[in-house]
C-alpha positions in Angstrom: -1.5 0.5 2.5 -3.0 1.2 -0.9 -3.7 -1.9 -3.2 -4.2 -1.4 -6.9 -6.1 -3.5 -9.0 -5.2 -4.1 -12.9 -6.0 -0.7 -14.0 -4.9 0.6 -10.9 -7.1 1.4 -8.1 -6.5 0.0 -4.1 -2.3 1.0 4.6 -1.5 1.7 7.9 1.4 1.2 9.8 0.7 -0.1 13.7 3.3 1.2 16.1 4.3 -0.8 19.2 4.3 0.0 22.6 7.2 2.1 24.1 9.9 0.2 25.9 9.9 -0.6 29.9 13.8 -1.7 29.6 16.0 0.4 31.4 18.9 1.6 29.5 21.3 -0.5 31.2 19.5 -3.5 30.3 19.0 -2.7 27.0 22.8 -2.6 26.6 23.2 -6.1 28.0 20.2 -7.3 25.8 21.2 -6.6 22.4 20.2 -9.0 19.7 22.2 -9.3 16.8 21.4 -10.4 13.6 23.7 -11.2 10.2 21.9 -11.4 7.2 24.3 -12.5 3.9 23.3 -11.3 0.4 26.5 -12.4 -1.1 26.0 -16.2 -0.7 22.6 -16.7 -2.3 22.3 -20.7 -2.6 18.9 -21.9 -4.8 17.1 -18.2 -4.3 17.6 -18.4 -0.1 19.3 -16.3 2.1 21.0 -17.4 5.4 20.2 -15.4 8.2 21.8 -15.8 12.0 20.3 -14.3 14.9 22.5 -14.3 18.1 20.2 -14.5 21.0 20.4 -12.2 24.4 20.7 -13.8 27.7 17.9 -16.2 28.2 16.8 -17.2 31.9 14.0 -20.1 31.2 14.7 -23.5 29.8 12.3 -23.1 26.8 12.1 -19.9 24.4 10.3 -19.4 21.4 11.3 -17.6 18.6 8.5 -16.3 16.2 8.4 -15.1 12.5 5.3 -12.4 12.3 1.9 -13.8 11.0 0.7 -10.7 10.2 2.1 -6.9 10.2 1.1 -3.6 10.4 -0.8 -2.1 7.6 -1.8 -5.4 5.8 -5.1 -6.4 7.4 -4.1 -10.3 6.4 -3.2 -13.3 8.4 0.0 -13.7 5.7 2.3 -16.4 7.8 5.7 -15.4 7.1 7.2 -18.3 8.8 6.1 -20.5 5.9 9.0 -18.8 3.8 11.7 -20.4 6.5 13.5 -23.5 6.1 16.3 -25.4 7.8 15.9 -23.8 11.5 18.4 -24.6 13.6 19.7 -23.5 17.3 23.5 -23.7 18.5 25.3 -23.4 21.8 28.4 -21.6 22.1 30.4 -24.7 21.6 28.5 -25.1 18.1 26.4 -28.0 19.7 22.7 -28.3 18.0 19.9 -27.8 20.5 16.5 -29.3 20.3 13.8 -27.4 18.2 10.2 -27.9 17.8 8.0 -26.1 15.4 4.8 -25.3 17.4 3.0 -23.8 14.4 3.8 -22.4 10.7 5.3 -19.3 12.5 7.0 -20.2 15.6 9.7 -22.4 16.8 10.3 -23.4 20.7 14.0 -24.1 21.4 15.0 -26.4 24.2 17.6 -25.7 26.9 17.3 -22.0 26.0 19.9 -21.0 28.6 22.7 -22.7 26.7 21.5 -21.0 23.3 24.1 -18.5 21.6 22.3 -18.4 18.3 19.8 -19.7 15.5 20.1 -20.0 11.9 17.5 -20.2 9.0 17.2 -19.9 5.3 14.5 -17.4 3.9 12.6 -18.2 0.6 11.4 -14.9 -0.9 7.3 -14.2 -1.4 7.3 -12.7 -5.0 8.3 -16.1 -6.6 5.1 -17.6 -5.0 2.5 -14.8 -6.2 -0.1 -16.5 -8.2 -2.5 -13.3 -9.3 -2.9 -9.8 -8.3 -1.4 -9.9 -4.9 -5.3 -10.8 -3.6 -5.3 -14.1 -3.5 -5.6 -16.9 -0.2 -1.9 -17.6 -0.5 -0.6 -14.4 -2.0 1.5 -11.6 0.1 0.6 -8.2 -1.1 3.9 -7.4 -2.8 4.8 -4.4 -0.9 4.7 -6.3 2.5 6.6 -9.3 0.7 10.4 -10.0 -0.1 12.3 -10.3 -3.1 15.6 -12.1 -3.8 17.5 -11.8 -7.1 21.1 -12.4 -6.1 23.3 -9.7 -7.5 20.3 -7.6 -8.8 17.6 -6.7 -6.3 16.7 -7.7 -2.8 13.3 -6.2 -1.3 14.0 -6.3 2.6 11.1 -6.2 4.5 12.5 -6.8 7.6 9.4 -9.3 8.9 10.0 -11.6 6.2 13.7 -11.9 7.5 14.0 -11.2 11.2 11.8 -12.4 13.8 11.8 -12.1 17.9 12.2 -14.5 20.9 9.4 -14.2 23.4 9.3 -11.3 25.8 12.5 -9.8 24.1 10.7 -7.5 21.2 11.3 -4.2 23.4 15.2 -4.6 23.6 17.6 -3.0 20.6 18.5 -4.9 17.4 21.7 -4.5 15.6 21.5 -5.9 12.0 24.7 -6.3 9.8 23.9 -7.2 6.4 26.6 -8.0 3.7 26.0 -7.4 0.1 27.5 -7.3 -3.3 29.6 -4.0 -3.6 27.7 -3.2 -6.8 24.0 -2.7 -4.9 23.4 -0.2 -2.7 20.4 -0.2 0.1 17.9 2.4 0.3 16.2 2.9 3.7 15.7 5.9 6.1 18.0 4.0 8.6 21.5 5.1 9.1 24.5 2.9 8.0 26.9 2.5 10.8 29.1 0.4 8.8 31.7 2.3 5.9 32.3 -0.4 4.1 30.9 -0.8 0.5 29.9 -4.5 1.2 28.4 -4.5 4.5 25.7 -2.1 5.9 25.0 -1.9 9.9 21.5 -0.8 11.4 20.9 -0.1 15.0 17.1 0.2 16.1 15.9 0.2 19.5 13.1 -2.5 19.3 11.6 -5.0 17.2 8.6 -3.0 15.9 11.0 0.1 14.5 13.0 -2.7 12.8 9.7 -4.0 11.4 9.2 -0.2 10.2 12.6 0.0 8.3 12.4 -1.6 5.0 15.8 -1.4 2.7 15.6 -2.2 -1.2 19.0 -3.3 -2.5 20.0 -2.8 -6.0 22.0 -0.7 -8.6 22.4 2.5 -7.5 19.3 4.9 -8.9 18.0 7.6 -6.4 17.4 11.2 -6.1 17.5 13.2 -2.6 15.7 16.4 -1.9 14.6 18.7 1.0 10.9 19.8 1.5 10.2 21.9 4.6 13.1 20.4 6.7 12.3 16.9 5.8 15.2 14.8 3.7 13.7 13.1 1.3 14.8 10.0 -0.7 13.4 8.5 -3.8 14.9 5.1 -4.9 14.0 3.0 -7.9 14.5 -0.3 -9.2 13.5 -0.8 -12.8 14.7 -4.1 -14.1 14.9 -3.1 -18.0 16.0 0.5 -17.1 12.6 2.0 -18.2 11.9 4.2 -15.4 14.5 6.4 -13.4 14.3 8.1 -10.2 15.3 11.4 -11.8 12.3 11.0 -14.1 9.6 10.8 -11.3 11.1 13.1 -9.2 10.1 16.1 -10.3 6.1 15.4 -9.7 7.2 13.7 -6.7 8.8 16.6 -4.8 6.1 18.7 -6.0 3.4 16.3 -4.4 5.2 16.8 -1.3 5.3 20.1 -1.1 1.6 20.4 -1.4 1.5 17.9 1.2 3.5 19.2 3.8 2.0 22.8 3.0 -1.4 21.0 3.6 -0.7 19.0 6.9 1.0 22.3 8.4 2.6 21.8 11.6 0.9 18.2 12.3 3.8 16.4 10.6 7.4 16.6 12.1 9.5 13.7 10.3 12.8 14.5 9.6 13.5 11.9 7.0 11.3 10.0 4.2 12.4 7.2 1.8 10.2 5.9 -1.1 11.3 2.5 -2.6 9.7 1.8 -5.7 10.0 -1.9 -7.2 8.9 -2.2 -10.7 7.7 -5.7 -11.7 8.9 -7.3 -14.9 5.5 -9.1 -14.9 7.1 -12.4 -15.4 5.5 -15.3 -13.6 8.4 -15.1 -10.6 8.2 -11.5 -10.4 5.3 -9.4 -8.1 1.5 -9.2 -9.3 0.0 -7.0 -6.2 0.3 -3.4 -7.2 0.1 -0.8 -4.6 2.1 0.6 -1.5 2.8 0.0 2.1 3.3 2.9 4.6 5.9 2.7 7.3 6.3 6.2 9.8 9.6 7.2 7.4 9.3 5.1 4.7 6.8 3.9 1.6 7.3 0.4 -0.3 5.6 0.7 -3.5 5.3 -2.2 -6.2 4.1 -1.2 -10.0 4.6 -3.2 -13.3 7.5 -1.8 -15.2 5.2 -1.6 -18.3 2.9 1.1 -17.0 3.0 4.1 -19.1 4.8 6.9 -18.1 2.1 9.2 -17.7 0.0 6.7 -15.5 2.7 6.0 -13.4 3.1 9.4 -12.4 -0.6 10.2 -11.8 -0.4 6.5 -9.6 2.7 7.4 -7.8 0.8 10.6 -6.7 -2.3 9.0 -5.3 -0.8 5.9 -3.5 2.4 7.7 -2.2 0.2 10.8 -1.0 -2.0 8.0 1.1 1.1 6.2 2.6 2.3 9.7 3.5 -0.7 10.9 5.2 -0.9 7.9 7.4 1.9 10.2 9.3 -1.5 11.7 10.4 -3.3 8.3 11.4 -2.3 5.7 12.7 1.2 6.8 13.4 0.0 9.8 15.5 -3.4 8.8 16.4 -4.2 5.4 17.0 -5.9 3.1 19.6 -4.0 0.5 22.1 -5.0 -2.4 19.6 -2.2 -0.5 17.2 0.1 0.6 19.9 0.3 -2.9 21.5 0.4 -4.7 18.2 0.9 -8.2 18.3 2.5 -9.7 15.3 1.1 -13.4 15.5 -2.3 -13.0 17.6 -3.5 -9.5 16.7 -6.7 -7.8 17.9 -7.8 -5.2 15.4 -9.2 -1.5 16.2 -12.6 -0.6 15.1 -11.5 2.3 13.5 -10.2 1.6 10.1 -12.6 4.2 8.7 -10.0 7.0 10.1 -6.9 4.9 9.8 -7.3 4.2 6.0 -10.4 6.1 5.2 -9.8 9.4 6.2 -6.1 8.9 5.1 -7.7 8.4 1.6 -9.8 11.4 2.0 -7.0 13.6 2.6 -5.1 11.8 -0.4 -7.7 13.2 -2.4 -8.7 16.2 -0.4 -5.1 17.7 -0.9 -4.8 18.0 -4.6 -7.7 20.1 -4.8 -6.4 21.9 -2.0 -3.3 22.6 -3.2 -4.4 22.6 -7.0 -3.1 19.5 -8.4 -6.2 18.6 -9.9 -9.3 20.4 -10.8 -12.6 20.9 -8.9 -14.1 18.4 -11.8 -11.6 15.9 -11.0 -12.4 16.1 -7.5 -15.9 15.5 -7.9 -15.4 12.9 -10.4 -12.9 11.0 -7.6 -16.1 11.6 -4.9 -18.6 10.3 -7.8 -16.6 6.9 -8.3 -15.9 6.3 -4.3 -19.8 6.5 -3.8 -20.5 4.0 -7.1 -17.7 1.6 -6.0 -19.0 1.7 -2.3 -22.5 0.7 -3.1 -21.1 -2.3 -4.9 -19.9 -3.3 -1.3 -22.7 -4.5 1.6 -23.6 -0.8 2.4 -25.6 -2.1 5.7 -22.3 -3.8 7.5 -21.4 -1.5 10.3 -18.0 0.0 9.5 -16.9 -0.4 13.2 -17.9 -4.2 13.1 -16.0 -4.5 9.7 -12.8 -3.5 11.1 -13.0 -5.3 14.2 -13.1 -8.4 12.7 -11.4 -7.6 9.0 -9.0 -10.8 9.4 -12.0 -13.0 9.2 -15.2 -13.6 6.7 -17.7 -12.4 6.0 -15.9 -9.0 7.1 -12.5 -9.6 5.2 -14.0 -9.2 1.5 -15.3 -6.2 2.5 -11.7 -4.6 3.4 -11.5 -2.8 0.2 -14.4 -0.7 1.1 -11.8 1.3 3.4 -10.9 3.4 0.4 -14.0 4.1 -0.7 -17.0 4.5 2.0 -14.3 5.1 4.6 -13.4 8.3 2.4 -16.6 9.2 2.4 -17.0 8.7 5.8 -14.1 11.6 5.9 -15.9 13.7 3.5 -19.3 13.6 5.2 -17.6 14.5 8.6 -15.5 17.2 7.2 -18.7 18.7 5.7 -20.8 18.6 9.1 -17.5 20.5 10.6 -17.4 22.9 8.0 -21.1 23.5 7.7 -21.4 23.9 11.8 -18.2 26.1 11.9 -19.5 28.4 8.9 -16.5 27.3 6.8 -13.8 27.9 9.6 -12.6 24.6 10.7 -12.8 21.1 8.9 -11.6 17.7 9.6 -8.0 18.3 8.9 -8.7 20.7 12.5 -10.1 17.8 14.1 -7.0 15.6 13.1 -4.6 18.4 14.5 -6.5 18.3 17.9 -6.8 14.4 18.6 -2.8 14.5 17.6 -2.6 17.1 20.5 -4.8 14.8 22.8 -3.0 11.6 22.2 0.4 11.7 19.9 2.5 8.9 19.0 3.2 7.4 22.6 -0.3 8.0 23.8 -3.0 5.5 22.6 -6.9 5.6 23.0 -9.2 3.0 24.2 -11.4 1.9 20.9 -14.8 2.9 22.8 -13.6 6.6 24.0 -12.8 7.8 20.4 -16.6 8.9 19.2 -17.1 10.9 22.8 -13.6 12.6 22.4 -14.6 13.3 18.8 -17.9 15.0 20.0 -16.1 16.9 22.5 -13.9 18.5 20.1 -16.3 19.3 17.4 -20.4 18.9 17.4 -23.0 16.7 18.4 -24.2 16.2 14.9 -20.8 14.8 14.2 -21.1 12.0 17.0 -24.7 11.1 15.6 -23.5 10.5 12.1 -20.6 8.4 13.6 -23.4 6.3 15.8 -25.9 5.9 12.8 -23.5 5.5 9.8 -20.2 4.4 11.1 -20.9 2.2 13.9 -24.8 1.6 12.4 -26.2 -0.5 9.4 -27.8 2.7 7.7 -26.4 3.5 4.2 -25.0 7.1 4.1 -27.3 9.7 2.0 -24.5 11.2 0.3 -26.6 13.9 -1.8 -28.0 15.2 1.7 -24.4 16.0 2.8 -23.3 17.2 -0.6 -26.2 19.5 -1.2 -24.7 21.2 2.3 -21.9 22.5 0.2 -23.9 22.9 -3.1 -22.8 19.7 -5.0 -25.5 17.7 -6.6 -25.7 14.7 -9.2 -25.3 15.3 -12.7 -24.7 13.0 -15.5 -21.8 12.8 -18.1 -20.5 10.7 -20.9 -17.3 9.4 -20.2 -14.7 7.4 -22.3 -14.8 3.5 -21.2 -12.5 0.9 -21.5 -11.7 -0.7 -24.8 -10.8 -3.9 -24.0 -12.7 -4.3 -20.6 -16.1 -2.9 -19.7 -16.3 -3.1 -16.0 -15.4 -6.6 -15.5 -16.5 -7.9 -18.8 -13.6 -8.4 -21.0 -13.6 -8.1 -25.2 -10.6 -10.3 -25.3 -9.2 -13.5 -24.1 -6.1 -15.6 -24.0 -5.5 -18.8 -25.9 -3.9 -21.2 -22.8 -1.9 -23.1 -25.6 -0.5 -20.4 -27.8 -0.4 -17.5 -25.4 -2.3 -15.5 -28.2 -4.7 -12.6 -27.6 -8.3 -12.7 -29.5 -11.1 -11.3 -29.8 -14.2 -12.9 -28.0 -16.5 -14.3 -30.4 -20.4 -14.1 -30.0 -20.0 -10.8 -27.7 -21.5 -7.5 -28.9 -18.2 -5.4 -29.7 -18.0 -1.9 -28.6 -17.3 1.3 -31.1 -13.5 0.3 -31.2 -13.7 -2.8 -32.8 -16.6 -2.0 -35.0 -14.8 1.0 -36.3 -11.8 -0.8 -37.4 -14.0 -3.9 -38.7 -12.8 -6.2 -36.0 -14.5 -9.4 -35.8 -14.7 -12.1 -32.7 -12.1 -14.7 -33.0 -9.7 -12.3 -34.6 -6.0 -13.2 -33.2 -4.4 -9.4 -31.9 -0.8 -9.8 -33.0 0.9 -6.5 -32.5 -0.9 -2.9 -32.6 1.6 0.2 -33.8 4.2 -2.4 -34.3 4.2 -3.6 -30.9 3.9 -7.4 -30.2 1.3 -8.5 -27.7 0.6 -11.8 -26.3 -0.1 -13.4 -22.8 3.0 -12.3 -21.4 2.4 -8.3 -22.0 -1.5 -8.3 -21.9 -1.1 -6.0 -18.7 0.9 -3.7 -21.1 -2.0 -3.5 -24.0 -4.7 -2.6 -21.4 -2.9 0.0 -19.8 -1.4 1.5 -22.8 -4.7 1.1 -24.6 -6.1 3.7 -21.8 -3.7 6.6 -22.9 -5.4 6.5 -26.8 -7.2 9.4 -27.7 -10.4 9.6 -30.1 -9.1 10.0 -33.6 -5.5 8.7 -32.9 -4.0 6.8 -36.0 -3.7 2.8 -34.8 -2.1 0.0 -37.0 -3.3 -3.4 -36.0 -1.5 -6.9 -36.9 -4.1 -9.5 -36.9 -5.0 -13.0 -37.9 -8.3 -14.0 -39.3 -9.3 -17.2 -40.8 -5.2 -18.1 -40.4 -4.1 -15.6 -42.7 -2.5 -12.4 -41.5 -3.5 -9.3 -42.2 -2.6 -5.5 -41.4 -5.4 -3.1 -40.6 -4.9 0.9 -40.1 -7.7 3.0 -39.0 -8.6 6.0 -36.3 -9.4 5.1 -32.7 -12.8 5.3 -31.8 -13.4 5.4 -28.3 -16.6 3.9 -26.6 -18.5 6.2 -24.2 -20.5 5.3 -21.7 -22.9 7.5 -19.3 -21.7 8.1 -15.7 -22.9 9.6 -12.7 -21.1 12.6 -11.7 -21.2 15.6 -9.5 -20.9 19.7 -9.9 -21.5 22.4 -8.0 -24.5 23.7 -8.7 -26.2 25.7 -5.9 -24.2 29.4 -5.9 -25.8 30.3 -2.6 -23.7 27.5 -1.0 -20.3 28.8 -2.6 -18.8 30.4 0.4 -19.0 26.9 2.1 -18.0 24.9 -0.6 -14.8 27.2 -1.1 -14.2 26.6 2.7 -14.5 23.0 2.2 -12.1 22.6 -0.9 -9.7 25.4 -0.7 -9.8 26.2 3.5 
């Protein structure tokens, strides 16, 4: 999972165990599901689940509390209404709701089917997807009759007690005008009905479907069939417009990974939010073995969308390595309602994020300076978190405070942990091997169907690398000691430097220069604050109301668009503002003056380390 915050900064699929049910039993024990997307009433979808043979007097049916890759208790059962159970004659059976996500069905031997209504999660989002009640949008659901359905299966379909390991046959009826993008194979030839068959509940959860007006592209990269599907409510973005960069990126990823990846099919589902109050607000992506769901604002500038897609989709794609291939038993035997978390988020999320950046410099998608800038930014961001909290402790307890609030550090310090291990291996092997070689060896040692014990991973890594890697893991990952990044970067000839970079125009870090009038929705410049060079250069004042910029009107409804658009402005660009000052409207025309700030960066300054530096970045 990768989450993006406003200007866009912030994924791990967890597998389930192999089925232990015989082929004969599976045929007998099929669970059939019907999802009706045609007759949507009050923004709710009807789901019918036909029960397998049940031999107990009482059976429970559960909707997940948590799903792989989200690291939060989301309680999807709270979106279920009007839950009923019936026998073969249509008689209603007694049902008791035992917790927010579970229903206990009496006289279960007679059970024929259950029915219930599903509400979508996008309607309930209040903030940026990080609030106590918000569900991260890429893991959420959308119900917009006749227009769009984001079917993350865990929000629509649950499981019977002890029945997660038998096949599911899911039939989805939908308007003929909508097409379902997914990596699953549609077994139904009709234009208004799809049928998907999966081997077990865990496989179903890992296969989202997005229904919308068909807008997709397909291409093949090194034997992998890739689909890019887009829902853009106002048609601002098309699949065709983003495909060239996505194809370029995926070719680079496949080249970087080499033999470690054997996927045959991959689907990217891009949902673009209208930013209306009832639409998605949690931006980022959630990975699956053969798919990634991405949610972004439709108002994001095209160039920025391309960059964000490159970063977040590449992150999700690299989860093919870990935890999809390399993972612990906590992940292999994932429990959707009473999960036990693994200690190794530093690897699942951190190494994945490191690869998402390393491959770009390795394959020439970014410059060396851009790569160093990203590493410097991660160092700065990580130091704002609790730098003495052992990463393994945080990871194992990530569902509860105070560890939960440190989760986002997996994308900062977690990636830097991966970087330091990479540098140690490069140094000890004289540049011949790095962390990708380690991940190849771990994938051969374990693999998709073989999990490791949490407490054995460090010893296994040492056996495949060097004792120095073990000391690093013990001291800086399992221990409370902050990482001395300058020591490790010096090994590859990289040292600190200071540069001047453009700062935010309307935001300086978390400090805003503008505010919203809650009554009128107008955007105004904050009074009594020291304004930056942009405002001073245009003679703007505190209290001025910004009505429009370059003939584009702005208010609270599209303030996000204002902020993201401003990030595209260049020094000395011509700009025209329509403002209201002392209740009088006036127009100001001038040039953009960007605010600059000093920022700590990194540079390769030690030429004696050039060979090792080259091996690190290009090897």
